[in-house]
C-alpha positions in Angstrom: 0.0 0.1 0.0 1.2 3.4 -0.7 -0.2 4.6 2.7 0.2 3.2 6.4 -2.0 4.4 8.7 0.1 4.2 12.2 -3.2 3.7 14.5 -3.4 0.3 12.6 0.3 -0.3 12.7 1.0 -3.3 15.2 4.2 -1.6 16.5 3.4 1.7 16.3 5.9 3.3 19.2 8.5 2.0 17.2 7.6 3.3 14.0 7.3 6.9 14.9 7.7 9.4 12.3 10.5 11.5 14.4 12.6 8.2 14.4 12.2 7.2 10.7 15.6 8.3 9.5 17.1 6.7 12.3 15.3 3.2 11.7 15.8 3.4 7.9 18.8 4.9 6.9 20.9 1.9 8.4 19.0 -0.4 6.5 19.3 2.3 3.1 23.1 1.9 3.7 23.1 -1.8 4.0 20.9 -2.2 0.9 23.5 0.3 -1.0 20.9 3.0 -1.5 23.0 5.6 0.6 26.4 5.7 0.8 28.3 5.0 4.0 30.1 8.3 3.7 27.2 10.3 2.4 26.0 13.6 4.1 22.6 11.8 5.2 24.6 8.7 6.8 26.9 11.4 8.5 24.0 13.7 9.7 22.1 10.4 11.1 25.4 9.1 12.7 25.9 12.5 14.6 22.2 12.5 15.6 22.6 9.0 17.1 25.8 10.2 18.9 23.7 13.3 20.3 20.8 11.1 21.3 23.5 8.9 23.1 25.3 12.0 24.7 21.6 13.4 25.7 20.5 10.2 27.7 23.8 10.0 29.8 23.0 13.6 30.5 19.6 12.9 31.5 20.6 10.0 33.4 23.2 11.7 35.8 21.8 15.2 35.8 20.0 16.0 38.9 16.8 18.2 39.2 14.8 18.5 42.3 16.8 15.7 44.1 16.1 13.0 41.2 17.7 12.5 38.0 16.3 14.4 34.9 15.4 11.0 33.7 13.2 10.3 36.6 11.8 13.5 36.7 11.1 13.6 32.8 9.1 10.4 33.4 6.3 12.2 35.1 3.6 13.4 33.1 3.5 16.9 33.7 7.0 17.5 33.2 8.7 18.3 29.8 12.2 19.2 28.7 10.4 23.0 27.5 10.1 23.2 31.4 14.0 23.2 32.0 15.9 26.5 32.2 17.2 28.2 29.2 20.8 27.0 29.9 19.9 23.4 30.4 17.9 23.1 26.8 20.4 24.7 25.3 22.7 21.5 25.4 20.7 19.4 22.6 18.6 20.5 19.7 14.8 21.0 20.3 14.7 17.6 17.9 16.8 15.7 20.0 15.3 16.9 23.3 11.8 15.4 21.8 13.4 12.2 21.2 14.9 11.4 24.5 11.7 12.8 26.0 9.5 10.4 24.4 12.1 7.4 25.1 12.0 8.1 28.6 8.3 8.6 28.9 7.4 5.2 26.5 10.3 3.4 28.1 8.3 0.4 29.2 5.8 0.2 26.5 9.0 0.6 23.9 11.0 -2.3 25.7 7.6 -4.5 25.4 6.7 -3.8 21.8 10.8 -4.6 21.6 9.8 -8.0 22.8 7.0 -8.6 21.1 9.2 -7.8 18.0 11.6 -10.3 18.8 8.7 -13.1 19.6 7.4 -12.4 16.3 10.7 -12.9 14.7 11.2 -16.0 16.4 7.8 -17.6 14.9 9.1 -17.0 11.7 11.4 -19.7 12.2 8.9 -22.2 13.8 7.6 -24.4 10.9 4.3 -25.9 10.6 4.1 -29.7 9.2 3.1 -29.8 5.7 0.9 -32.9 6.7 -1.3 -31.1 9.5 -5.0 -31.4 9.6 -6.3 -28.1 10.7 -9.9 -29.5 11.4 -8.3 -31.7 14.1 -6.6 -28.6 15.9 -8.6 -28.2 19.2 -9.6 -24.6 19.6 -9.4 -23.3 16.4 -12.4 -21.4 15.0 -13.7 -23.0 11.7 -13.1 -19.8 9.8 -9.4 -20.3 11.1 -9.4 -23.8 10.0 -10.6 -23.1 6.8 -8.1 -20.4 5.9 -5.3 -22.5 7.2 -6.3 -25.4 5.2 -6.5 -23.1 2.2 -3.2 -21.0 2.6 -1.2 -23.5 4.1 1.5 -21.4 6.0 4.9 -22.9 6.3 5.5 -20.8 9.6 3.6 -20.0 12.3 4.7 -16.4 11.3 3.0 -16.5 8.0 0.0 -18.1 9.8 -0.2 -15.1 12.1 -0.1 -12.5 9.2 -3.3 -14.0 7.7 -6.4 -12.0 8.3 -8.9 -13.6 11.0 -6.1 -15.8 12.7 -5.2 -14.7 16.1 -2.0 -15.5 17.9 -3.4 -18.1 20.2 
């Protein structure tokens, strides 16, 4: 499809617009679409370096007796409330990325785990001789779709519409 609705994306916290360059440029370099010594590649590497530096900063800097990282986790806290000297340490873009990563760290970690689980399912094969009508717990519609499509792995089966992971 030429258009993807993020509300329908399975891992939408990982597929954010603000981190698309960080996610996709390395893939573009691996496939030869972007040269490793290009301006774009250098910009992405510099951005990754700045994010890492900002992460170290929020992990070590104290504010109101707690680390800036813990302070940023609060719903009402935002980097925009920091002093102008502190905000000047990094660009608005870097602050936004770090704040999102800090506030949603638990959810992002959970989505990474789900991605890893999904990738493992790609390697679990389904025997070609299986009779789906004898599999207990499968709805009739799922039995029919699986029998018609005959997926080779659990990952393929999970992508069939109407088939749930359970």
